[in-house]
N, C-alpha and C positions, 0 to 999 in steps of 0.2 A: 520822724522822717517818712518820706513817701516811698513805698516799696511796690515794685511791679515784678511779677514772675511770669514770663511769657515762654510758651513753646511754639513751634511752627504751626501747631493745630489750634491752640487755644490760649486764653489768658487764665492762669491758675490763681493769681492773687493780685489785687490792686487795692491799696489802702495805706493807712498810717500804721506805723509800728514803732515800738519802743526799742526793740533789739532784734537782730537776726543773726543766727549762727549758720554757717554753711561750710561744706567740705572743699577747701582749696586744694590744689594739687600738691602743695607743700605742707599741708596740715589744716586743721580747723581754723576758721576765721570768725570773729565776732564783730559785728557792726552795730554801733550805737549812734544816737543823734550827733550831727555835726562831725562825722568821721572825716578824716583827711581823704582827698581824692585817691582813687584806687581803681585799677583794672586788673583782673586776675582770671585765670582759668579755673574751672571747677571740675572735680572728679565725681564719680557716681557716689551718691549718698543722700542723706536727708538734710533739708533746709528747714530750720525751726524759726518761725516768725512769732514774736510776742507782740500782740496788738496793743493799742492804747488802753483797751479795757482790761488787759491782763490775760486775755485768752491766748493760748498757744496753738498755732496751726503748724502741721508738719507736711512737707511735700517731698516726695522721693524723686530724685533726678538721676539721669544717666550721665550727666556731665553738662558742661556749658561754659558761659562767660558771665562775669559780674562786673558792673561798673558802679562806683560810688562817686557822685559829683553833685555839689550844691544841695546837700542834705537829701539826696534822692538815690535809691539803690535800684538798679535795673539788672535783673537776672534773665539772660537769654538761655533757656534750658533746652536740653535734648529730651 
């Protein structure tokens, strides 16, 4: 799936990923390829992105919003 993590100041990540885990306001969320459409608020915490090559990248966010649609995850982070 295509993943973008964007803050008001910069783009933190843009690329393909096998899986993403993120801190939703109601608990941790795991997103895989072809996930059902979803819009959710995020609380402060770490977003873990596992890339297509198996590398894991971690980004610490203060909160934000995530949208999953058409095999694309967009995180608008604070």
